[in-house]
C-alpha positions in Angstrom: 23.0 60.4 -78.0 24.1 62.2 -81.1 25.2 59.9 -84.0 28.5 61.7 -84.6 29.4 61.5 -80.9 28.6 57.8 -80.9 30.7 57.3 -84.0 33.7 59.1 -82.5 33.5 57.3 -79.2 33.2 53.9 -80.7 36.1 54.6 -83.2 38.3 55.8 -80.3 37.4 52.8 -78.2 38.1 50.4 -81.1 41.4 52.1 -81.8 42.5 52.0 -78.2 41.5 48.4 -77.7 43.2 47.4 -81.0 46.5 49.1 -80.1 46.5 47.6 -76.6 45.9 44.1 -77.9 48.5 44.5 -80.6 51.0 45.8 -78.0 50.4 42.8 -75.8 50.8 40.4 -78.7 53.9 42.3 -79.8 55.4 42.0 -76.3 54.8 38.2 -76.3 56.6 38.0 -79.7 59.5 40.2 -78.6 58.5 43.5 -80.1 58.4 46.7 -78.1 57.2 49.9 -79.7 58.4 51.8 -76.6 62.0 50.5 -76.9 64.8 53.1 -77.1 65.9 53.9 -80.6 64.6 52.7 -83.9 65.8 49.1 -83.9 64.0 46.1 -85.3 62.1 45.5 -82.1 60.8 49.1 -81.9 59.8 49.3 -85.6 58.1 45.9 -85.4 56.2 47.0 -82.4 55.2 50.3 -84.0 53.9 48.5 -87.1 51.9 46.0 -85.0 50.4 48.9 -83.0 49.4 50.6 -86.2 47.8 47.5 -87.6 46.0 46.8 -84.4 44.6 50.3 -84.2 43.4 50.1 -87.7 41.8 46.7 -87.1 40.1 48.0 -84.0 38.6 50.9 -85.9 37.3 48.6 -88.6 35.8 46.2 -86.1 34.1 49.1 -84.3 32.6 50.4 -87.6 31.3 46.9 -88.5 29.8 46.6 -85.1 28.0 49.9 -85.5 26.8 49.0 -89.0 25.5 45.6 -87.7 23.6 47.4 -84.9 22.1 49.9 -87.3 20.6 47.1 -89.5 18.7 45.5 -86.6 
């Protein structure tokens, strides 16, 4: 596979997995990024989803780097 395609696919998978995990954790804590309006629950959920997506991308990049070394 082409390296840029692998990079894009792993970044996308990491982002999606991170957002999903953050959304589930947010729901357990009472935050809902899909709530109506821009109340505290919605904003907290949006922040958690953004942090989770960013963390997922970083984990995917570290995983790719670790595989490249071997």
